[in-house]
N, C-alpha and C positions, 0 to 999 in steps of 0.2 A: 504494500500500500504506500502511495506517495505521501510525503509529509505536506500538510496544509497548515498555514499559520493564519490566525485571525487577529486583526488589529482594529481598534476603535480610536478615532481621533475626535475627542470631545472639544469642539471649538466654541467660540463665543456666539456664532450665528448658525453654524451647521454642525451636525454630528455625522461622521462617516464611518462605515464599516468596510473592510476590505479583507479578502482572502488571498494569500500569496501561495504560489506553487513553489516547488523546490528550487526552481531556477529564478525565483523572485518576481516572476511575471504575475499579473493580476488574473485571478480566476473569477473574482466577483467584487463589485464595488457598488455601494449605494449610499446616498446622502439624504438626510432629513433635517428640518430646522431644529435647533436646540431650544428646548423650553427653559430659558434661563432663570425664570422666577421661581420654579418649583423643583425642589430636590426629588420629590417622589416622581414627578413627571420626567426628570432626567433619567432616573433609574429605569422607568418604563420604556423610554425611548431607546436606551442602550439595549435592553432586553429584546425589544422589537427588532432592532437591527441585527443582533447576534442570531436570533432565531431565523431571520431571513437568510443570513449567510450559511448557517448550518443546513437549512433545507435545500438551498441552491447548490451547495457543494458536497452534500452528503457527509457532513462532519459529525462524528459522535458527540452526544450531549456533554460528555465530561471533558472534552478537549479544552486545554488552557487557552487564554487569550490575553492580549496586552492592551492597555488603555492609556492614551496620552491625554493629559489634562492641562489647563492653563493655571497650574499651581503645583503643589507637591504633597506627598504624604509625610506628615511630621513623624520622625523616627521614634519619638518618645510616646506620643499620644495615639499614633496610627490614625489620626484624623487629618482631613484636608486642611491646608493652610495656604494663604497667599494666592488664592485663586481669584482672577478677575471676574469669573462667573461666581458671583458672591454667594449664591445658593449652595455651593459646594462646601464652603468654609465651615469647619467644625464637624463635618459629617464623616462617618466611617465608610467611605466609598468602597474601598477595596473589600472589606468584610461583607458589606451589604450586597455588592455585585456577586461575590463568590457564593453567598447563600442563595441569592436569587437565581443565579445561572447554574448552580451545582457544578462548579468547576474552579480550577485555580485561576486567579486573576492577578496580573502584574500591572501596577499603576506607576506612571512616570510623568515627569514634566514634559510638556509638548516640545519645548526647545531642545531638551535632551533627546527626544525621539527624532527630531530633525537631524541633530548631530550624528546619532547612531545610523540613521538611514543613509546619509550622505557619506559617512565614513566606510560603510560596508561596500556599497557599489555605486556611489554617486559622484558628486563633484570633488570629493576629498577621498576617493577610494584608496585604501591602503596607507593613508597618512597616519602618522603615529599620534599626533595631537591635533584635534579639530575643535575649533570654536565656531559654533553656529548661532546665528542671530535670526530672530523673527521680527520683522518690521511690518506689522500688520495693524489690526485694530489696537492691539497692545504692542509691547516691546519686551522681548526676553532673550536670554542667552542660554546655551547649553554646551557641555564639554563631552567629547568622546576621546578616550585614550585607548589606542590599539583596538578599535572597534567595540569598545565597551563604554557604557555610560559612566561618567564620574559624578557621583552625587555629593560627596563630601560628608564630613562628620554630622552636620546638621541639615543635610539635604538642601543646601543652599548654594552649592557650587555653580558658578556660571550665572547667578542671578544679576545679570548686567543691567537690565532695564530699570532697576530700582536703586541704582547708584546715581549721584548727582552729575550733571554735565561738568566735565573737567575744564579748567582754564577759562572760566566764564568772563565775558565782557561785562562792562558796567550795566548795559541794558539787560543782559541775561541774568544779572543778579536779582532782577524783579521776576522771580521764578513763579511759574504757575503751580497750583496745587495738584497733587496726584491722588487717585482714589485710595492708595495704600496708607494715606495719612501723612506722608512726607511732602515736601515741596521740591520742585525742580528736578524730579527724577528724569532719567533719560527717556522714559516712556512718554513723558509730556512733551518732549521735543522731537523724538525720532520715530514714533509710531506714525502710521498714516493719519490718524486722528490729530496727533500733535502737529504734523506738517500743515494740515488744513487750518488748524487753529492759529498757528503762527502767521499764516497768510491773512487770516481774518483780523488778527490784532494789528497788523501793519497796514492793511488796505481797507478794512471795513467790509470786505467781500466774504460772505459766508458760503463757500462752495466746496464741493468734494475734492479730495486730493487728486483724483484723476483729471478733473477739469483744470486744476492748477498746472498739472504737467502738460496738458494739451496747450494751455496758454503759453507756458514756457517754451514749448517747441515751436509755437507760432511767433515767438519773438517778443511777447508782452514783457515790458521792462519790469513791472512789479512781480510777475511770476518768476522771471529770471532771478530777481533778487531773493525771493523766497527760496528758490532751489539752491542758490549759492550759500545761503545761510544754513540750509539743511545739510549739504554735503560737507561744509566746514565743521558742523557739529558732529556729524557721523564720523568724520576723520579723526577728530579729537578723541571721541569716545573709543574708537578702535585702537588708536595709538596707546591709550591707557591699557587696553587688553594686551597689546604686544609687550609693553613694558613689564606687565605682571606675569603673563603666561607664555608669551613668545610661541604661539601655536604655529604648526606647519602650514595650515590653511585656515582662512576665515570664510565661512559659507553664509550667504545671506538668503533668507527665505521670507515669505509674507508678501503682501501686495506691493510694498515699496521696492522690494527686491527686483521687481520686473521692470523698473526704470533703468534702461540700458546706460543712460548717461552717468549713473552712479559709478560704474566700473571704469569710466574714463577719468572722472574727477577725483574720487576718494583716494586711490593709491598714490596720486601725486601729492595730495595734501597731508596724508598720514605722517610722513617723515618730519614735518615741522615740529611735532610734539613727541617723537620717540627719543629715547635716551641715547640711541646710537643711530648713525646713518652711514651708508644707505640701508634701506629696509627692503627686503625681497619677499615679504609675506604676501602671497596671492590672496586677493579678495574676489571671490567668485560667486556666481548665482547658483542656487541649489539646482542640481541636475533634474531632480524629480519634481520640482515645483511644489504645488500645494498637495501633491501625493506623498511628500516625504514624511509628514507627521504620521499618517496612518501606516506607512511602510515601517517606520521606526517602531511604532507601537506593536506591530506584528512580530518584530524581532526581539521583543522584550522577554518572551518566555522561551525556555530552552527547548 
């Protein structure tokens, strides 16, 4: 019997299930909206998707699965903490899913799932140290060491998005609040949401990040300035990662990672703030795109 791996990517707007074959190809994929406001509804949605996967791929009911979430499992309490989907916080997600689905469940941070997927057979395949970034609705980071997730003692390794913006300008010291209770977190500057809000603060225009990029590409001077502020901030934040971790590869995922101009501008800007120069660290787009999270989740169980 061929090995089939089930993964769940529990995102802020959608929840996806996927089944991987032994060659890492997709046997099945399906997405449904995430019921963000109700923990009970989230459990029911995951159960619905897992049952669909089991039925479509003839997977025995007791087969293990992996789940990526926008937070982590606290190693002391075994409850979810730090999740931007607030209904998850304080809940025993891993135990509740295991009981509900009658199988072993492995839960991991979604940025760590991205790092794992891309280090196994993605843009950072076979790299020893991989730092992965999610630049989406939120902003997070994850670390893979030799194709294994690195959680750290407190399950907080790679929690890049909730560090402050380094080397701030005088204007940037007027920092926006973050949902986590801190102010000026990288998430408030570098997420797609933060990018759009920065444009609004400067121009008074409340438009989606995609429209700002369209205007930038059309030569709109205000949108060009917003983008230049963004890549400057991203470069500073990644320079700090290089100074601390010195990864072999930095992989970008999430909606903002699809902006091709980032890969032209950011590598040029990073060395201004690194401890040594030149810097040869590649900054690359996730090979598997928005599939990386669910692929990494499927890889969580042995």
